[in-house]
N, C-alpha and C positions, 0 to 999 in steps of 0.2 A: 558476401554473405547474404543469403536469402532473407528478405524482410519477413517479420512475423507480426502477429497481432498482440495488442496489449489491452488488458483489462484495468480500468481505473475505478477503484471502489470509492464511489462518491454519493452513497445513498444514506449515510449516517444522519441521525437526527441531532446528534451532538448535545445531549441534555446536560452534560457536565460543563459545557461552555457557558450556560446561563445567558444566552443571547436570544434575540427574537428570530434570528435566521440561522440555519445550519452553518457550521464552521467552514464548509467548503466554499461558501459564498462570501465569507468575511474577507476583508482586505488587509494586506500588508503592503505598505509602500504604494497604496492607491490601486492595487490590483488584487482580484480575488485569488485566494489560495489555490483553487483548482486550476486556474490559468497558469500559474507558475509551473505546476507539475506538467501540464500538457506542453507548454513551450519548451521545457528542457527535453522531454521525450521526442518532440518534433525535431529539435536541433540535432539529436543523436542520429537521425536519418536511418533508423533501423526497423521502423514499424510501418506496416501497411494500413492498419486500421486501429482506431482508438474506441474501445467499447466502454462507455460510461454507465455505471449503475446509478439509477436516479431515485430520489426520495419522492414517493407518491405525494401529489399535491403541489410539487414545486417544478412541474414540467416546464412552465414558462420561463423560470429562472435559467434552466439549462439551455433552452432554445435562444434566449436573449444573449447568453454568453457566446454561443456558437456564432450568432450573427455579428455581435459587437466586435469580437476578436477574429472574425473571418476564419474560423476553424474548419479544417478539411478532414475527410475520412472519419467522421464521427458517427457512431451508432449508439443510440440510447436504449438501455434495457432497464425496465422497472425493477428496482431492488426488492428484496424479500424482507421478512421480519427480523432476520439476523444477518450478520456479515457473511456467514457461511452460506446461507441461502441465496444472498445476492450474488456471490461468486458462482454458485451453482447455476443460477439462471443465465449469467453472462457467458459461462463456458459453452452453453448451447449454441452461441453465435460464433464461436471461434472455429475458423477453418484451417489455420496454420498448424504445422506439426508441433511447434513449440509456442508457448504463450508466456508473456511477462505479466506479472500482476503487481500493481502498485496501488497506493491509496492516496486520496486527495489531501489527506492531512499531513503528508510528509513533503513539503515543498522544496527542501534544500538538498535535493539530489543534484548530481553533476553529470555531464556527458561522459567524463572519464570514469566515473563510478559505474554508470550503466554499461559502458564498453567492457569493463572488467568482469562484470557479472555475465554478460553475454559471451564472453570468451571461453566459458566452460561447457563442455558437452556431457552433461549429466542429466539424470532423471529430474533432479531437483537441485537448484543452486540458491543458497540462502545466505545473505550477508548477516554477520553477527559481530557483536562487540563483547569483550570480557566484562564481567560484573565487577565493579570497583567499590562495592559496598557490602556489608555483612547482611546476610539473609537468614532469618530464623523461621521456625514453624511454631504456631500456637494461636491462641485466641486471647483469653484473659491472661493466661500464663504461658511462658515459653515451654514448648514440649519437645523441641528438637532444633538442630542446627543443620544447615546445608553447607557443603563444601564450595566456597566461593570460586576456587580455581577450576571447578568442574562445570560451572554455570555459564550460560551465554545469553546475552540480550539479543533476541531475534528482530531483524529489521526487514523492511521491504525496500525496493522491489525484489521479487523472487521470480526465478525462471524455472519453467516446468515443461516436461513432455506432456502435451495436451491430453492425449488419450489416457495416459496413466493417471493424470490428475482427475479426469472424469471418473475413472474407475474408483479412485480414492473417495471422491464425493458420493458416488452411488453406494459404496460400501458403508460410508459413514451414515447415510440416510437409512439404510437397512438396519444398522446396528444402533441407530439413534445416538450416535456419538457426535459430540459438539466440541469444536476447537476454535480458538481465537485467531488462527491463521492457518494457511493451507499446507505448509510443510509438515505439520503435525499429522494431517490426514495421510500424506504420503508415507510417513514413518509408520503409522498404524497399519498401512497396507503391507508393510514389510519391505519397502523399497529404501534405497540409500538416499540420504539427504546430505548434500555436500555443503559444508560451511566454508564461506570465504570472508575475508576481512570487510567489516562494515565501515560506516562513515560516521564520525562523531556528531557532526552537525545535522545528520539525518534523523532528527527526533520527530516524534508524532505530536502534533498540536491537539491537545485534548481538553484543556481548560484555559481560563483567562490568563493564568500565569504563563502558560506556554505561548499564548498569543502575544503577550507583552514581550517575551523573550524573542519571538520570531520577528516582531516589529523592530526590535533593537538590532538584531542580526542583519536584517535587510537595510537598515539605516547605515550600519557600519560598512556593509558591502558597497552601498552607494557612495559613501564618503571616500572609500578607497579608489573608486572609479573616477572620481572628480578631482 
């Protein structure tokens, strides 16, 4: 299989974390969250370059991690004001026909999981999980219900045809359409988005509760290994 490039979205300010530094630099088990992500992707052996989007003002933090952990084939791209803009900027550096997009806040991916996603030849391949809780519509009062069996929790990493994803981003910029992840842009373009089975432990660390849970999961994994 020809190696492709991967974009790692690591430019978030993580205001919900209420910490002095962005969450991608916070540590679980003594290691920055971002490093866990890169190490698993490196172990998969499927990627030729790692494009990291960076948070302005923290350039030294990224450079220090690259040196400390002896990371190879890393390209830093300054992130934008939104996640969507950061991904758009990073896409300009992608040369491979396909691109994998992941985010630094999801450290519990596995090589097996990555291989499964990479095994599909589609325009967009997106891991999802079924929703196991009730979802309603409303503000102060309930105004409607959604069918739980029709809903899906979208995860990353996601695999895309690079050129079509670029077109989707350009169209979204023209239409001033904003999404919280890239497969929505592909869908808006009229292309098919293939759902594949997600990974339960592949949750996104967004606040201090998530960080605590991640630390406990890491400790449990380490205890199993010893």
